C-alpha positions as CSV (number, residue, x, y, z in Angstrom):
1,M,31.0,117.0,50.3
2,K,32.8,116.3,53.6
3,S,33.2,112.7,52.8
4,F,34.5,113.6,49.3
5,L,37.3,115.7,51.0
6,D,37.9,113.1,53.7
7,N,38.5,110.6,50.9
8,G,41.2,112.8,49.4
9,G,39.2,114.9,46.9
10,N,40.1,118.4,45.9
11,L,37.6,121.2,45.7
12,Y,37.3,124.6,44.1
13,I,34.3,126.5,45.6
14,E,33.2,130.1,44.9
15,S,30.2,132.2,45.8
16,V,29.5,135.8,46.8
17,D,27.2,134.4,49.4
18,L,29.6,131.7,50.6
19,G,29.5,132.7,54.2
20,K,25.8,133.1,54.4
21,D,25.1,129.8,52.6
22,L,27.5,127.7,54.7
23,N,27.1,129.5,58.0
24,G,26.2,127.0,60.7
25,S,27.0,124.0,58.5
26,G,30.3,123.2,60.2
27,F,31.9,123.2,56.7
28,F,34.2,126.2,57.2
29,E,36.8,124.1,59.1
30,Y,37.1,122.0,56.0
31,L,38.0,125.2,54.1
32,G,40.5,126.6,56.6
33,I,38.5,129.9,56.8
34,T,35.9,131.5,58.9
35,Y,32.8,133.7,58.1
36,L,33.0,137.1,59.9
37,N,29.2,137.4,59.8
38,D,29.2,141.0,60.9
39,G,26.5,142.1,58.5
40,G,29.1,143.6,56.2
41,D,28.5,142.6,52.6
42,D,31.0,144.5,50.4
43,E,30.8,145.8,46.8
44,V,34.3,144.9,45.8
45,A,36.1,147.0,43.2
46,N,39.7,146.1,43.5
47,L,41.7,142.9,44.4
48,Y,45.3,142.8,45.7
49,G,47.7,139.9,45.9
50,G,48.7,138.7,49.3
51,P,52.4,138.7,50.2
52,E,54.5,135.6,49.4
53,C,51.9,133.8,47.4
54,I,51.1,133.3,43.7
55,T,49.3,136.6,43.4
56,S,52.0,138.7,45.2
57,G,52.2,142.1,43.6
58,L,49.2,141.6,41.4
59,E,46.3,144.1,41.4
60,A,43.1,143.6,39.4
61,N,39.8,145.2,38.9
62,Y,36.7,143.3,40.0
63,N,33.7,143.9,37.8
64,G,31.1,142.2,39.9
65,G,28.9,145.3,39.8
66,S,27.0,147.4,42.4
67,D,23.8,145.4,42.4
68,P,23.2,143.8,45.9
69,H,23.3,140.4,44.2
70,Y,27.1,140.9,43.7
71,S,27.8,142.0,47.3
72,V,30.6,139.8,48.7
73,D,30.6,138.1,52.1
74,R,33.5,138.8,54.4
75,L,35.8,135.8,55.1
76,S,38.9,135.4,57.1
77,S,41.7,132.8,57.2
78,L,42.0,130.3,60.0
79,S,44.8,128.2,58.5
80,A,44.3,128.8,54.7
81,Q,46.7,130.8,52.7
82,L,45.5,134.2,51.5
83,L,45.5,134.7,47.7
84,F,43.5,137.9,47.2
85,S,42.3,140.6,49.6
86,C,40.4,143.7,48.5
87,E,40.4,147.5,49.1
88,N,39.1,147.1,52.6
89,D,41.6,144.4,53.5
90,Y,39.1,141.5,53.8
91,G,40.2,138.2,52.4
92,R,38.6,137.1,49.2
93,M,40.4,134.0,47.8
94,F,42.2,131.3,49.8
95,L,44.1,128.1,49.4
96,Y,44.0,125.4,52.1
97,D,46.2,122.3,52.1
98,H,44.8,120.0,54.8
99,G,47.2,117.2,54.0
100,N,44.5,114.8,53.0
101,Y,42.9,117.2,50.6
102,K,43.2,120.6,49.1
103,V,40.6,123.4,48.8
104,A,40.6,126.7,46.8
105,T,37.9,129.0,48.1
106,S,36.7,132.3,46.6
107,S,34.1,134.8,47.7
108,V,34.5,136.7,44.4
109,M,33.5,135.3,41.1
110,M,36.4,134.3,38.9
111,G,34.6,135.4,35.8
112,A,34.4,139.0,37.1
113,I,38.2,139.4,37.6
114,A,39.5,141.8,35.0
115,N,42.9,141.3,33.3
116,G,45.8,143.2,34.8
117,A,48.3,145.2,32.6
118,G,50.4,142.8,30.6
119,L,49.0,139.7,32.1
120,N,46.0,137.5,31.3
121,T,44.9,137.3,35.0
122,K,42.0,134.9,35.0
123,P,43.8,132.1,33.0
124,Y,46.9,132.6,35.1
125,I,45.0,132.2,38.4
126,V,43.0,129.2,37.1
127,G,46.1,127.6,35.9
128,E,47.9,128.0,39.2
129,I,45.0,126.6,41.1
130,V,45.0,123.6,38.9
131,N,48.8,123.3,39.4
132,Y,48.1,123.5,43.2
133,F,45.7,120.6,43.0
134,L,48.1,118.5,40.8
135,G,50.9,119.0,43.2
136,Y,53.0,121.4,41.1
137,N,54.7,124.3,42.9
138,P,52.5,127.3,42.2
139,Y,54.2,129.7,44.6
140,T,56.0,131.9,42.1
141,S,55.2,135.6,42.1
142,V,53.0,136.8,39.2
143,N,55.8,139.3,38.5
144,D,58.1,136.4,37.8
145,Q,55.9,135.4,34.9
146,T,55.7,138.9,33.3
147,A,58.7,139.8,31.2
148,G,59.9,143.4,31.7
149,T,58.4,143.9,35.1
150,S,61.6,142.8,36.9
151,D,65.3,142.9,36.3
152,V,65.2,139.1,36.2
153,Y,62.7,137.3,33.9
154,V,62.4,134.4,31.5
155,S,61.3,134.8,27.8
156,P,59.5,133.2,26.1
157,N,57.6,131.4,28.8
158,P,56.2,128.8,28.1
159,F,58.8,127.8,25.5
160,T,59.4,124.9,23.1
161,T,63.1,124.9,22.1
162,S,65.0,127.4,24.2
163,A,64.4,130.0,26.9
164,E,66.3,133.2,27.6
165,I,67.0,134.1,31.3
166,H,67.5,137.8,31.5
167,F,69.1,139.6,34.5
168,S,71.1,142.6,35.5
169,V,74.3,142.9,37.5
170,Q,74.5,146.2,39.4
171,K,78.1,145.7,40.5
172,A,80.8,143.1,40.0
173,E,79.4,139.9,41.5
174,H,79.7,136.2,41.3
175,V,76.7,134.9,39.3
176,Q,75.4,131.4,39.2
177,V,72.4,130.4,36.9
178,E,71.1,126.8,37.2
179,V,68.0,124.9,36.1
180,Y,66.2,122.5,38.4
181,D,63.4,120.1,37.9
182,M,60.3,119.9,40.1
183,N,61.9,117.4,42.4
184,G,64.8,119.8,43.1
185,R,67.3,117.9,41.0
186,L,69.9,119.9,39.1
187,V,69.2,119.7,35.4
188,K,71.9,122.0,34.0
189,Q,74.3,124.7,35.2
190,L,74.2,127.6,32.7
191,T,76.9,129.9,34.2
192,N,79.0,130.1,37.3
193,R,81.5,133.0,37.2
194,K,82.1,136.6,38.3
195,M,80.4,139.2,36.1
196,A,81.0,142.9,35.6
197,P,78.0,145.3,35.8
198,G,75.6,145.1,32.9
199,N,72.6,143.4,31.4
200,Y,73.0,139.7,30.6
201,T,71.0,136.9,28.8
202,V,71.7,133.2,29.4
203,I,70.0,130.7,27.2
204,W,68.8,127.2,28.2
205,D,68.4,125.0,25.2
206,A,66.2,122.5,27.0
207,V,69.1,120.0,27.3
208,S,70.3,118.5,30.5
209,Q,73.8,118.5,31.9
210,N,74.6,115.2,30.2
211,G,73.3,116.4,26.8
212,A,69.9,114.6,26.9
213,P,66.8,116.5,25.8
214,A,64.7,117.6,28.8
215,E,61.2,116.2,29.1
216,K,58.3,118.6,28.8
217,G,57.1,120.0,32.1
218,I,57.8,122.6,34.7
219,Y,61.4,123.7,35.6
220,F,62.9,126.3,37.9
221,G,65.7,128.7,36.9
222,K,67.7,129.7,40.0
223,I,69.7,132.9,39.6
224,N,72.2,133.8,42.3
225,I,73.8,137.3,42.0
226,G,76.0,137.8,45.0
227,N,73.8,137.2,48.1
228,T,70.5,137.7,46.2
229,Q,68.6,134.8,44.7
230,W,65.6,134.6,42.3
231,T,63.7,131.5,41.3
232,K,61.8,131.6,38.1
233,K,59.3,129.0,36.9
234,M,59.9,127.8,33.4
235,I,57.4,125.8,31.4
236,L,58.8,123.6,28.7
237,L,56.4,122.5,26.0
238,K,57.2,120.2,23.1
239,P,56.4,121.2,19.5
């Protein structure tokens, strides 16, 4: 497995006994984490998203069960990014970008994560981990993907012909709404003007600034209202 990663492979690894199984193997440095090995196996009931990562603001039930077989080993980050912690603040899911390879590590079982309100949690997390391995930018808050949980959201998302960017202006402010591709290139400016207080919807018709149809893929809507900025991931599919 070490040679697989050394040669540029990507790895998703999960096990409730991950620490116990790998302890002493020298493999933890490849995962960017450490095993606390303090005899504390936990019966996890709730998971919480770490700050400034793809699960930020997300809470989910964990239905692993109370049988000792489902007790989860305690892990901690060395250089990996925390995705999920639990009710006792121990880390449970991590991403680690070594530079030569990428690893997603989980000490909870993906299949036991329950869906959160208004969000199909498991497919979302699996999809974002795949995006991470493929080099797409996954670092968009879960709240950004859920219409109605924020004053700024995209609907529908994914979309095939056009997407609506919804936002609220609390006081008269200059508003700029633009769409960028994954390489940070401007695709289209949708609005750039001062707006009075109110609720607004700006539509992107999947067309670039020069009128050419945009290719399917991932885009980012950047919304600047005064000194505040939001970035919303937008997924364009083709019929």
